[in-house]
N, C-alpha and C positions, 0 to 999 in steps of 0.2 A: 254370405261372405265366406270365402275359404280361408283356412289357416295357412299362413305362409311359412315355408321352411327356408327362406332365404337368409343369408347373413344380415345383421342389422348394424347400422351406423347411427349414433345419436349426435344431434347437433347441439351447439351451444346457443346462448341467448343472442349472440350477434346475428343469427340467422332469422330471428323472429319476423322482422319486417319483410324480408324476401319471401318467407314462407306464407305470410298473410296475403301477399300479392300473387301467390301461386307462380312465382318465377321458376323456370325450369332448370336453373343452375344452382349448384351449391359449391361455394368456394372452399378451398382447403382450410382457411382460417375460421370457417364456420362449423367445423367438425370437432366435437368434444373428444372423441376417441381417436386421436391422431395415430397412435401406435397400431390400433386395429386396422385403420385405413392403410397404413404402409405395408401390412402383411397380406393385403388382398392383391390378387393378380389384376392387372389392367383389363377392363372389360367385364369384370365380375358384376353380376346383377345383384343388387342389395335392396332391402327395405330401409327407408330413412325414417327415423323417429325424431320428434321435436325434443326440446330440453326437458319436457315433462314425461317423456316416454310414449307419447301418442304417435300413432302412425301418420306420416306426412307424405309418403310417396314411394314409388319404386323406380330405381334407375340403375345406371351402370357407372362404375368408378374408374378413375385413373389416378392412382396415388402420385404419379409423376407430373400431373398437370395442375395449373392454378385452378381450373374448373374441375373439382374433385369428383363431383357427381352430376350427371345429367338425368333429370327426371323424365321417365317414359310415361308413367300414368300414376293415378292416385286411387286405385281400386285394389286394396290388398288382396293377394291371392290370385289376381289375374295373371295367367302365365304369359311370359314374353316368348312367344313361339311364332311359327310361320303364319298362323292365323292372325295373330296380333298385327304383324306387319301388313298382311293382305288387307285387313280392315282399314288401317290407317292410309295405305296407299290408295285404295279404292275411293275413300272419302276425299282425299286430296284431288285425285284425277277428276272426280265428278264435277268439281267447281271449274277446273280448267276446260273441260269439254264444253261447258256451258258457254264459254267465251271463244274457244278456238276450235271446236269441233272434235269429233271422234277420230282417233288415229292421227292427230295433228302433230305440230311441233310446239313444244312449250316446256317450261320447268314443271315437272310433275310433282315433285316434293321439294319443299323449301325448309328443310331442317326443323327447328323449333316451332316455326309457325304452323307446321302440319303435324305436330306431335311426334316427330321423329328427329330428336335433337342430334345434330352432327351428321345428317345425311342429306345429300343433294342428289336428285334424280332429274336428268334432262332427257326429254323424249324427242326423237327425230323419226316420226312415223313408226317403223318396225324396229327401231334401234333405241336402246336406253343406255345412257351414260351415267354411271354411279360414282359419286365422289364422297367417300367417308371423311368427315372432318374431325372425327372422334374415334379413339381406339376401340371403344365398345361397339360401334357400328361396324368397324372393320372385322372385329372378332366374330360378329354375328352374320357374316356375309352369307353363309349357306341358308340361314333362316330367311334373310332378306330376299335371296334369289327365289326361294320357295314362295314367299309372299308375293313377289312380282308375278310369278307364273299364275298363282291363284287369282290375283286381281286383274292382270292385264293379258294373260295368255303367254304363248311362247314367243317372246321377243329376244332379239340379240341383246346381250348386256355386256358393256365394257366397264371394267372396274379400274378406276384411276386414283392413285394415291400420291401424285406429285404435288398436290396443293399445299399451301403454307400451313393450313390448319393441321393436316395430316403429319407434316414434319414436326410441328410443335407437340403433337401427341405421341411421337416416337414410332410412327408407321413408316416402313421402308417405301421409298418412291418406286412405283411400278405402274404400268399400263397394260392390262391384259383383257382379252376376250374370254369371258367366263361362262357365257351361255349363247347358244345359237351361232349364226353366221352373219357376217356383214353382207349387205346387198352387193352383187357383182357390179352394179352401176354406180356405186358410191353412195355416200350418205349426204343428205341435203337438208338444210333448214329452209322452210318456206314461209314467207310473210307476205300476205296479200298477193299471192301468185308469183312473187319474186323468189327464184330458186338460187340458193347460195351453197356451194360445196363446203362440207365440213370434215375436217380431219379429227374424228372422234378418238383416235388412238394417241395422237401426239400434238394436236392443236392446243391452243391456250385454254386453260381450265377444262371445261367439257367440250370445247371446240367452237362454241358460239355463245353470244350474250343475248338472252331473251329479255333482259330486264328493261330495255329501252323501247320495247315494241310500241307501246301506246304513245310515247314521246316522239318516235319516228312518225307515227300516224298523224300527230298534231302538226309536225313540220310539213308533211305531205299535203295536208289540207291547206296550209298556207301557200305552198308552192302551186297547187292546182288552182287556187283562187286568186293569187296575186303575182305569180312569177312564172307563168307558163312560157317556156322557151328561155327562161333565165338561167343564171349560173349558180352553182353550189360548190362550196369548198368543204370537203369532208376531212377534218383533221383527226389524227389518231384513229384512222378509219377501220383498222383490223380487216375484216373481210368485206367491208364496204357497204354494210346494210343501210346506213343512213343515205348515202349517195345513190345507191342502186334503187332504193324505194323512191327517192326524189326523181330519178329518171323516169320511173314508171308513172309518177304523178304528173309528169309534164315538163320537168326541167330540161333545158336545152343542152347544157354542158355541165359536167361534174369533174372536179379535180380531187383526186384521192391522195392522201398523204399518210404514210406509215413507215416505221423503221424496219418492218419485216417484209422481206421480199416474198416469202411464202404467202403471207396474208394478201399482199397486193396481187399476186398471181391468182388467188381465189377471187378477188374482186374483178379482175380482168376477165376471168372465165365467166362469171355471172353477167358481166356487161355484154360479152359475146352472145350468151344465150338470149339476152334481151334484144339482141340485134342493135346495140347502141355503143359498141366498143369505139367507134369513130368519134363519139361525142364525149369521150373520157380521156383524161390524162392522169398519169400516175407518177408520183414523186416518192422515191425511197429515201428516207432520211429523217432528221430531227424536225419536228413540227415548227419550232421557233425559228430555225434556220430557213426553212422553206418559206415561212411567212415573211421573213426579212428579205429573201430573194424575190418574192412576189409583191413587194410593198407598193409597187406602182399600179397594181391591179385592184379591182373591186369585184365583189360577188353579191348577188342578191340574197344569198343565205350562206352563213358560215356555221359549221358544226364543230363544237369542241367537246369531245368525249374521251378524255384522257384516262389512263390508269390512275389509281389512287396516289395522289401526291403526298398525302399524309397517311402513313401506315400505322403509326403509334403516336402517343403524346410526345415522344422524344423527337419526332420528325415534324412537329407542328409548325415551328417557325420557318423552316426551309420550305415546307409544303405550301404555307400561306403565301409566301413570296412567289412560288411557282404558279399558283392560281392567279395571282394579280398580274404577273408579267404575261402569262399566256392569254388571259382574257383581254388585256389592253391591246396586245398585238392583233388578236382576232377581231376585236371591235373596230379597229382602224381599217380593216379590209372590207367591212360591210358597206355596200352602196347605200346612198340615201333612199329611204323607203324600204330598206331590207331588214332582215332579222338575223339575230345571233341565237342559236340554240346551244346552251352551254351546260355542262354537267359536272358533278363531283360524286364519286362513289366512295369517298373517305368517310367512314363512320364517325371519326373524331372531329369532323367539321360540321357544326350544326347549320341547318338551313338558313336562319336569319344572318349568320355571319357570312355564309357563302354568298347570299344575295348582296350583302354589304360590300364584299370584295369585288363582285361583278359590277356593281353600281359605280364604285370608285374607279375601277379600271376603265369603264366606258367614259366617264367624265374626263378622266386623264387623257383619253384618246380624242377628246373634243366632241364626244357624242352625248346626246341627252337620251338616257335609256328609259324605255317604257316596258314594264313587265307585262307581257300579254298572257302569260300562263306560268303557273308554278305547279310542279308535279313531282311525283316520286317514282317508284318502280312499277312495273306492269302488274296486271291482275294475277299473274302466276307467281308473283313474289309478295304474298300477303305479309302484313305485319301482325305479330301476336300482340293483342291489345295489352298495354301496360308494360311491354318488354321492349325497351328502346333499342336493344341490341339487334332486333330483327329489321330495323329500318336503317338504310344507309344511303340510298341514291337520292340526289337532288338534281332537278332539271329546271332551267329557266328558259323560256322563249321570250327574247327581248327584241322589241321593235325600235327602229330609229326613224 
C-alpha cells in the first residue's frame, strides 16, 4: 500500500451508516472539518477518514454542493490518473459488449454504478458523448479523455454540460467536440437494426435514451405475437424509438406524439429509412391534448414514456396528479385485448406507488388492468447494490 499525500477530510459520526454500506456519497453535514472543506477548490481529490481517523476512501470534493464528496475508490495511494479511468471504462464496456456487441450503441458508463460517480458516457459506434454531472469529473476532463483513448481507441468525443446535475454543481453549460471528428454521414443510434438519427451536439441530454431498450423489446415481442398489422400510439415519443421498433416488429400503423418538431423530424426520417413513412402520422403538441382530440379512436398498443413529472420532493403532489391523469387518458385509448406500456423516470416515485397510480387510473377509465411485466432500466443502466439512488426507471406492461 502506498502512502497518500492527498489532503484529508474527517467525517463525523453521522456518516457511520453510509460508510458501513460503502455508499459513494458523503454529504456536507457528514463532514467534521467544514472549514477545511470550504477552503478546498471544487474537484480537489482527497482522502476521506472516518471519525476515528481510519482511511475510508478517496474521492473529489465540491464545497458548494450538498454532495460534498464523491468516492472514487477505497485503496489508499491508488492514483486517480488516466490509467484509473481507462480501467474503469474498460470494465464497464466489457459488460455492455456482452449484450450489445462490440462498437455498438449503448450507455458505456453509468456514473456511480460503474465506479465513476458523476460521469455518463453514451456510445454511438465511433462517437462517445460525455456528460459530467459533478464538478470533479468536469475538472478531470483531460484524464478522462486519455482514459477513453486507452480503453476504447480514437473515438470522437462530445463533452456536454447542459444537464441539470452540471448546473447544480456550478459547471457552465456548453456542448463541444473535444476529440476526433463526427462522421460526415451523421450519428445514429441503432436498436435491433432500426436506425435513428441523433443530434449529439444539441439533442436532449446525450441525444438518445438507451434506458428503455429492453422494455421496447418486450413491447415488440407482444406486437409481433398479438398485433401484427395493428396500431400503436407513441406518446412523448422523442425520436420515436418505441414506435419505430414496433413498425419493424410488424405494427401496421404508428401515431407519434411529441412537443418537439425537431424530435418528430427525426422520427419521420427513421420511418422513411424503414420504408414505412406512409404508415405513420405525427402530431406536434401536448400529449394530453392530442389524446383528448383522438378520444374516439383506439389503439392496439399505447406507450406512455414521459419526462419526469416529479423532479424533487417539492413537486411530488403535482407530479402524482400528472401521472394519474396521463395514464387514465392513455388507458381509455387502448383497444380491448390491447396493452399499455407506461413508465416513470422519477426517482422520487417508488415502484409500488407508481403501479398503484397506474392501476387506479386504469380502473377509473373503466378498464381492468393486468400487469404482464414489471421492469426497470436496460442492462447498460446497472444499479449499484444497496444504493437506491442508482435506480430510477419503472416500466409496466399492462394488458386489458
